[in-house]
C-alpha positions as CSV (number, residue, x, y, z in Angstrom):
1,M,0.0,0.0,0.0
2,E,1.4,3.4,-1.0
3,F,1.1,6.4,1.3
4,S,1.8,10.1,0.4
5,K,4.4,12.0,2.3
6,I,1.7,13.7,4.4
7,A,0.0,10.4,5.2
8,T,3.3,8.8,6.2
9,E,4.1,11.7,8.5
10,M,0.7,11.7,10.1
11,N,0.7,7.9,10.5
12,T,4.1,8.2,12.2
13,Q,2.6,10.7,14.7
14,I,-0.3,8.3,15.3
15,E,2.0,5.3,15.9
16,N,4.1,7.4,18.3
17,G,1.1,8.5,20.3
18,E,1.5,12.1,19.3
19,Q,-1.9,12.4,17.6
20,E,-4.5,9.9,19.0
21,T,-7.9,11.6,18.9
22,V,-9.8,14.4,17.1
23,D,-13.1,16.0,18.0
24,I,-15.6,16.2,15.2
25,E,-18.6,18.6,15.4
26,L,-21.6,17.0,13.7
27,D,-24.3,19.0,11.8
28,N,-26.6,18.7,14.9
29,G,-24.0,20.5,17.0
30,E,-23.0,17.4,18.9
31,T,-19.2,16.9,19.3
32,V,-17.9,13.4,19.0
33,T,-14.3,12.4,20.0
34,C,-12.8,9.9,17.5
35,A,-9.7,7.8,17.7
36,I,-7.5,8.3,14.6
37,M,-6.8,5.0,13.1
38,I,-4.8,5.8,9.9
39,V,-4.4,8.2,7.0
40,L,-4.7,6.4,3.7
41,T,-3.7,7.6,0.2
42,V,-6.2,6.7,-2.5
43,N,-5.9,8.0,-6.1
44,D,-3.4,10.7,-5.0
45,K,-5.7,12.1,-2.2
46,D,-5.4,11.5,1.5
47,Y,-8.2,10.2,3.7
48,I,-8.4,9.8,7.4
49,V,-10.1,6.8,9.1
50,L,-11.7,7.7,12.4
51,L,-13.2,5.5,15.1
52,P,-16.0,7.4,16.9
53,L,-15.9,6.9,20.7
54,D,-18.7,7.1,23.3
55,K,-18.5,9.2,26.4
56,N,-16.5,6.4,28.1
57,G,-13.9,6.4,25.3
58,Q,-15.2,3.1,23.8
59,N,-16.5,2.0,20.4
60,N,-18.9,-0.9,20.7
61,D,-20.2,-1.1,17.2
62,G,-17.0,-1.2,15.2
63,N,-18.2,1.6,12.8
64,V,-15.5,3.8,11.3
65,W,-15.9,7.2,9.6
66,F,-13.9,8.2,6.4
67,Y,-13.1,11.8,5.6
68,E,-10.9,13.5,3.1
69,F,-7.8,14.7,5.0
70,I,-6.9,18.2,3.9
71,Y,-3.4,19.3,4.8
72,N,-3.2,23.1,5.2
73,G,0.5,23.5,5.8
74,E,2.6,23.1,9.0
75,D,1.3,26.3,10.6
76,E,-2.4,25.4,10.3
77,E,-4.6,22.6,11.6
78,P,-5.6,20.0,8.9
79,G,-9.1,20.0,7.7
80,L,-11.6,17.3,7.0
81,G,-13.8,17.0,3.9
82,Y,-17.0,15.1,3.5
83,I,-16.9,12.4,0.9
84,S,-20.1,12.8,-1.2
85,D,-19.1,10.7,-4.2
86,D,-20.1,7.0,-3.8
87,A,-17.3,5.7,-6.0
88,E,-14.8,7.7,-4.1
89,Y,-16.2,6.5,-0.7
90,E,-16.1,2.9,-2.0
91,A,-12.4,3.3,-3.1
92,V,-11.5,4.5,0.4
93,A,-13.5,1.7,2.1
94,E,-11.7,-0.8,-0.1
95,A,-8.3,0.6,0.7
96,F,-9.1,0.5,4.4
97,N,-10.2,-3.2,4.1
98,L,-6.9,-3.9,2.3
99,Y,-5.0,-2.2,5.1
100,L,-6.9,-4.3,7.7
101,D,-6.0,-7.4,5.8
102,D,-2.3,-6.4,5.8
103,V,-2.3,-5.6,9.5
104,E,-4.1,-8.9,10.3
105,F,-1.6,-10.8,8.1
106,D,1.4,-9.1,9.8
107,E,0.0,-10.1,13.2
108,L,-0.7,-13.7,12.2
109,V,2.6,-14.3,10.5
110,E,5.7,-13.4,12.5
111,L,8.5,-12.9,9.9
112,P,12.0,-14.0,10.9
113,E,14.5,-11.3,11.7
114,E,16.9,-13.0,9.2
115,G,16.5,-13.2,5.5
116,L,15.2,-16.3,3.7
117,D,18.7,-17.4,3.0
118,G,19.4,-17.5,6.8
119,E,21.6,-14.4,6.8
120,E,20.9,-11.4,9.0
121,E,19.6,-8.4,7.0
């Protein structure tokens, strides 16, 4: 899976615990805290995958939200864009599913620290 430079930098921050949650204000005025799962790059655009949390910091239904991730430069907070195109949304969902498959595979298969020929890499 390919990631843009911005997605790679953001994912590094997520992995290092520097950026764990974001608050999203919904159209009805309600604010929902979401855990940031990953920033994906699909068709040269970045998208953020958010896990909405309840007031106890839990997510019991497993639903995730996809938004376009809009980088506004180092001096400004990134923005989020609503994905209104069904094909675009499906492409992001497919990329997320591929990411989950990769993560699951990596957890199931512990790769040796040495190369296939038995030599240290």
